[in-house]
C-alpha positions in Angstrom: 0.0 0.0 0.0 1.2 3.4 -1.0 2.2 5.9 1.6 2.5 9.6 1.8 6.0 10.8 2.7 7.4 14.0 4.3 5.5 13.1 7.7 6.9 14.3 10.9 6.0 12.4 13.9 6.7 12.7 17.7 6.9 9.9 20.3 4.5 11.0 22.9 1.0 9.3 23.1 -2.1 11.8 23.5 -3.6 12.2 26.4 -6.7 13.8 25.2 -8.6 13.9 21.7 -6.8 17.1 20.5 -3.4 18.4 20.9 -1.9 21.8 19.5 1.9 22.9 19.0 2.8 26.7 18.8 6.5 27.0 17.8 8.0 30.6 17.3 9.3 31.4 13.7 11.3 34.3 12.5 9.7 35.5 10.3 -9.6 22.6 -6.1 -12.0 23.2 -7.8 -14.2 20.0 -7.9 -16.4 19.5 -10.5 -18.8 16.7 -12.1 -16.5 14.2 -13.6 -17.0 10.8 -15.3 -14.3 8.3 -16.1 -14.0 4.8 -17.2 -14.2 3.7 -13.4 -16.7 6.0 -11.8 -19.4 8.7 -12.1 -19.6 11.7 -9.6 -23.0 13.2 -8.7 -22.9 16.5 -6.9 -25.7 18.5 -5.1 -27.1 19.9 -1.8 -29.8 18.3 1.1 -32.2 20.8 2.0 -35.3 21.1 4.1 -38.5 20.8 1.8 -40.0 23.5 3.7 -37.5 26.3 4.4 -34.8 25.1 2.1 -32.6 25.3 5.1 -29.3 23.1 4.3 -29.0 19.7 6.4 -25.8 19.8 7.8 -23.8 16.2 7.9 -26.9 14.3 6.3 -25.8 10.8 5.5 -25.8 9.5 1.9 -25.1 6.1 1.2 -25.4 3.6 -1.9 -27.9 1.1 -1.7 -26.3 -2.6 -1.8 -22.9 -1.5 -0.8 -20.8 0.4 1.8 -20.3 3.5 -0.4 -20.9 6.8 1.6 -20.4 10.1 2.2 -21.9 13.1 4.1 -23.1 16.8 3.5 -21.0 19.6 4.6 -21.6 22.4 6.6 -23.5 24.2 3.7 -25.4 20.8 2.8 -23.6 20.2 -0.3 -22.3 16.8 -1.4 -20.0 15.2 -3.7 -20.3 11.1 -4.1 -18.3 9.0 -6.6 -20.1 6.0 -8.0 -18.4 3.0 -9.6 -20.0 2.5 -13.0 -21.3 -1.1 -11.7 -23.3 1.0 -9.1 -25.1 3.5 -11.1 -28.4 1.6 -11.5 -28.5 1.2 -7.4 -30.6 3.8 -5.3 -29.3 6.5 -3.1 -30.2 6.5 0.7 -30.4 9.9 2.6 -30.9 9.8 6.0 -31.0 12.9 9.0 -31.8 12.7 12.3 -35.5 14.1 12.7 -36.4 13.8 9.2 -37.7 11.0 6.7 -35.2 8.8 5.3 -35.1 9.1 1.5 -34.4 6.6 -1.3 -33.9 7.7 -4.8 -32.8 6.1 -8.0 -29.3 7.5 -9.0 -30.8 7.3 -12.4 -32.9 10.2 -11.4 -30.4 12.4 -9.9 -28.8 15.5 -11.6 -24.8 14.5 -11.7 -23.8 18.1 -11.9 -26.2 19.6 -8.8 -29.2 17.7 -7.7 -31.3 19.3 -5.0 -32.5 16.7 -2.5 -35.5 17.8 -0.3 -36.1 16.2 2.9 -39.4 16.0 4.8 -39.2 16.6 8.7 -40.8 13.8 10.9 -43.4 15.7 13.1 -44.1 13.9 16.3 -47.2 14.3 18.2 -47.0 15.8 21.6 -47.8 12.7 23.2 -45.0 10.7 21.3 -42.3 13.5 22.0 -43.1 12.8 25.8 -43.1 9.0 25.4 -41.8 7.5 28.6 -38.4 6.7 28.7 -36.4 4.5 31.3 -36.3 5.9 34.8 -32.5 5.9 35.1 -30.7 7.5 32.2 -27.0 6.7 33.5 -27.8 2.8 33.7 -29.1 3.3 29.8 -25.7 4.5 29.0 -23.9 2.2 30.7 -26.1 -0.9 29.2 -25.2 0.5 25.9 -21.4 0.6 26.3 -21.4 -2.9 27.7 -23.5 -4.3 24.8 -20.9 -2.7 22.1 -19.7 -6.0 21.1 -23.6 -7.2 20.3 -24.6 -3.9 18.9 -21.7 -2.8 16.9 -19.5 -4.7 14.0 -17.7 -7.0 16.1 -15.6 -8.4 13.2 -12.3 -6.7 12.0 -12.8 -4.3 9.2 -10.6 -2.3 6.9 -12.6 1.2 6.1 -11.4 3.7 3.8 -11.6 7.5 5.1 -11.4 11.1 4.3 -9.6 13.3 6.6 -9.5 17.0 6.4 -7.7 19.5 8.8 -8.2 23.3 9.1 -6.5 26.3 10.8 -8.2 29.7 10.2 -7.4 33.1 11.8 -10.4 34.6 12.4 -12.4 33.7 9.1 -9.3 33.3 7.1 -7.9 29.8 5.9 -4.5 29.6 7.0 -3.7 26.0 6.8 -5.2 23.0 5.0 -4.4 19.3 4.9 -6.5 16.8 3.6 -6.1 12.8 3.3 -7.1 9.4 2.8 -6.4 6.7 5.3 -7.0 3.3 5.5 -8.4 2.4 9.0 -7.8 -1.2 10.2 -11.2 -1.3 12.5 -10.6 -4.0 15.6 -13.9 -5.6 16.5 -15.7 -3.4 18.9 -15.7 -5.9 21.7 -11.9 -6.2 21.6 -9.5 -3.8 23.5 -7.2 -3.4 20.8 -6.8 -0.2 19.1 -7.3 0.7 15.6 -4.5 0.9 13.4 -4.1 3.7 10.5 -2.4 3.7 7.4 -1.8 6.9 5.6 -2.6 6.3 1.6 -2.4 10.1 0.2 -1.8 13.1 1.8 -1.6 17.0 0.9 -1.3 20.1 3.2 -0.5 24.1 2.5 0.4 26.5 5.1 0.2 30.2 4.6 3.1 31.2 7.2 2.8 34.9 6.5 -0.6 34.9 8.4 0.2 33.4 11.3 1.7 35.9 13.3 5.0 35.0 14.5 4.0 31.5 15.8 3.4 28.2 13.7 0.4 26.4 14.7 0.8 22.2 14.4 -2.0 20.0 15.4 -0.6 16.6 16.7 -2.7 13.6 16.2 -3.7 13.9 12.6 -6.8 11.7 11.6 -6.2 10.0 15.4 -8.0 13.1 16.7 -11.1 12.3 15.0 -10.9 8.4 15.2 -10.4 8.8 19.1 -14.1 10.4 19.2 -15.5 7.2 18.5 -17.4 7.0 22.1 -18.4 3.4 21.9 -14.6 2.0 20.7 -12.8 4.4 23.0 -15.1 5.3 25.8 -12.2 6.1 28.5 -11.5 9.4 26.3 -14.9 10.4 28.2 -16.9 8.0 30.3 -14.8 5.7 32.5 -16.3 3.4 35.4 -14.6 6.1 37.8 -15.9 9.3 36.0 -19.6 8.2 35.5 -20.2 9.2 39.1 -18.9 13.0 38.2 -22.2 13.5 35.8 -25.6 14.1 36.0 -27.5 12.1 33.3 -31.2 13.0 32.3 -33.6 12.4 29.4 -34.5 15.2 26.8 -37.3 15.2 24.3 -37.3 12.3 22.2 -36.8 12.5 18.2 -36.8 9.9 15.4 -34.8 8.8 12.2 -37.8 7.7 9.9 -39.5 4.8 12.3 -37.0 4.7 14.6 -37.7 6.3 18.1 -34.6 7.9 19.3 -34.0 9.0 23.0 -32.1 11.9 23.8 -30.1 12.0 27.0 -28.4 15.3 28.4 -25.1 15.0 30.2 -22.9 17.4 32.4 -20.5 17.5 34.9 -21.7 18.1 38.5 -21.1 21.5 40.0 -19.0 20.2 42.6 -16.5 18.7 40.2 -13.7 21.0 39.5 -11.6 19.3 36.7 -12.9 20.0 33.5 -14.9 17.8 32.0 -17.9 17.4 29.2 -21.2 18.4 28.3 -23.9 17.4 25.8 -26.1 15.1 24.3 -26.3 11.3 23.4 -28.8 10.1 20.8 -30.0 6.4 21.7 -32.0 4.0 19.1 -34.6 3.3 21.8 -35.9 -0.2 20.5 -32.3 -1.7 20.5 -30.6 0.6 23.1 -27.5 1.6 20.6 -25.5 4.9 20.5 -26.3 6.2 17.4 -24.9 10.1 17.8 -23.0 12.1 20.0 -22.6 16.0 20.5 -20.5 17.1 23.5 -18.1 20.1 24.6 -15.6 20.3 27.2 -16.1 22.6 30.0 -13.4 25.6 29.8 -14.5 27.7 32.7 -11.4 27.3 34.0 -8.9 28.6 31.2 -5.4 27.4 33.1 -6.5 24.1 33.5 -7.9 23.9 30.1 -4.7 25.7 28.7 -2.5 22.7 30.4 -4.7 19.9 28.6 -4.2 21.1 24.9 -1.1 23.6 24.5 2.1 21.6 24.4 4.5 24.4 23.8 4.0 28.3 23.4 5.5 31.6 23.3 7.1 33.2 26.5 5.5 36.5 25.6 1.8 34.7 25.5 -0.7 33.7 27.2 -2.8 30.9 25.4 -6.3 29.2 26.6 -9.0 27.5 24.6 -12.3 29.2 24.3 -14.6 26.5 22.5 -13.5 22.6 22.3 -16.4 20.7 20.8 -17.0 17.0 19.4 -19.2 15.4 17.4 -19.6 11.4 16.3 -22.3 9.8 13.9 -22.6 6.0 13.8 -24.3 4.0 10.6 -26.2 0.9 10.4 -25.4 -2.0 8.3 -27.4 -5.4 8.3 -28.2 -4.6 11.9 -24.9 -3.6 13.1 -23.6 -0.3 13.7 -20.1 1.3 13.0 -18.3 4.6 13.1 -19.4 6.6 10.2 -18.1 10.2 10.6 -16.6 12.3 13.4 -15.2 16.3 13.8 -13.4 18.1 16.4 -13.4 21.9 16.9 -11.2 23.8 18.9 -11.0 27.8 19.3 -8.5 29.9 21.0 -7.2 33.2 21.9 -3.5 34.0 21.9 -2.9 37.0 24.3 0.6 39.0 23.7 2.4 41.0 26.0 2.5 44.7 25.2 0.2 44.1 22.0 -3.4 46.1 21.9 -5.1 43.3 20.3 -5.4 39.6 21.0 -5.3 36.5 18.3 -8.3 34.3 17.6 -7.6 30.9 15.8 -10.1 27.9 15.3 -8.4 24.5 14.4 -10.9 22.0 13.2 -10.6 18.5 11.9 -13.2 16.0 10.5 -13.1 12.4 9.2 -15.6 10.4 6.9 -15.9 6.9 6.3 -16.4 6.4 2.6 -16.0 2.6 1.9 -15.5 -0.5 4.0 -15.1 -4.5 3.9 -14.3 -7.3 6.0 -10.8 -7.8 7.0 -11.3 -11.5 6.3 -7.6 -12.6 6.4 -7.4 -10.1 9.8 -4.3 -8.2 7.8 -2.7 -5.5 9.9 0.0 -3.0 8.2 3.4 -3.3 9.5 4.6 -1.4 12.2 6.7 0.7 10.2 3.8 1.5 7.7 1.2 2.7 10.8 0.9 6.2 11.3 1.5 7.2 14.7 -1.0 8.6 17.4 1.5 11.6 17.7 1.8 12.5 13.9 2.3 15.9 12.9 1.1 16.1 8.8 3.8 18.4 7.4 3.6 20.6 4.3 3.3 19.2 1.1 1.4 21.5 -1.3 2.1 20.0 -4.7 -1.0 18.0 -4.4 -3.3 21.0 -4.8 -1.9 21.6 -8.6 -4.1 18.8 -9.7 -7.5 19.4 -9.8 -8.2 15.4 -10.0 -5.4 14.5 -7.0 -8.5 12.4 -5.5 -9.6 10.6 -8.2 -11.8 7.9 -7.5 -11.7 8.5 -3.9 -14.7 10.0 -1.8 -14.3 13.2 -0.2 -16.3 15.6 1.9 -17.2 18.6 -0.2 -15.4 21.6 0.3 -17.4 24.4 1.8 -17.2 27.5 -0.1 -14.1 29.0 2.1 -12.1 25.9 1.9 -12.8 26.0 -2.1 -11.7 29.6 -2.1 -8.3 28.8 -0.3 -7.8 25.7 -2.4 -8.1 27.8 -5.6 -5.6 30.4 -4.2 -3.1 28.0 -3.0 -3.5 26.7 -6.7 -2.8 30.2 -8.2 0.2 30.6 -5.8 1.6 27.2 -7.2 0.9 28.1 -10.9 2.8 31.8 -10.2 5.5 29.6 -8.6 6.1 27.7 -11.6 6.0 30.6 -13.9 8.8 32.5 -12.0 10.6 29.1 -11.9 10.4 28.5 -15.7 11.3 32.4 -16.4 8.1 32.9 -17.7 5.8 36.1 -17.0 2.5 35.5 -14.7 -0.8 35.2 -16.5 
């Protein structure tokens, strides 16, 4: 299997889901395509009444494991092998009726898929839930070997990592990785193999620091709460939280319990608050959305900042996570996750502070059973301490990802890709001794 080169690794193991490095320094255009092997469909998923984009809707090709999600603007891109173009597209979104559309009915260059909201009767929304919310969460985690994929699989995933200074993209990383996923009942960790990657950073926009995100795809993989519960719920920390039932919802015909959780007021250490979405009939966690309590910015800073300038104070102002699970033949598996961290840098003797946002997301785009239980050799695996290093050359090729499915870039990311491509063309022109266009 091919791997990308020019990768920097560090030996320290992660203690949390996300790390930042701060170091002092001195100083795509994606379009419809058809090839001999696949057809690409693009479009957006919208609410049928308001035309509001539905963010992170799941799109899956029926009778396959091929899937993608919509981005934060409700847009999607899905590459379908030629032997699957006669299949149906399944679109699912929490609180909406699941939709099944033949691919043949889609406009390949920009379909609008309208979803109908599932309206619950008041009596149904208040349906009696179990008495003990905490006991239900424990039961779900205890039954993970029954309800989730309990066999080895190899998953193909697309990973994206961005750093913004206020609203301006200053760094963009993308990668396709292979995840050698261990059974959910196993304590064995998943292994990752980097297949293809590209990264570009505009260092002139980064004040006097270079920001580096340690962990890469592992940051998002470890948000798989069912596989890695000890990052948030351990037998010891369960008693540190209050659990309660919120208003129920539905995904098509499935009733979903919503459980709120938050750390108890007397707990000082930063813990989490959020919502768990649980299939009521089968008692399965289908989604989790949560954030870190960062009221104590000193403690929060110690958790995330590994190195910083002496003349600056750095602390996070928002740390949030999301994980979605998908179902196949009655078994559930990790499908998508994202991590967002916003933080401030206060400089000594400067009037204004700097605000940065670091985000990473990963979506499973295909998977198959790992029948032979093949795992890459140790030297071919990426480490959980990885820091993706700059390799901008991939941005010069609009067909860089080929047949691989990706998360459709948002408009700001598309703009950043185009700027990178223009800069690469200018650099090439200057190298060739020709005039800029």
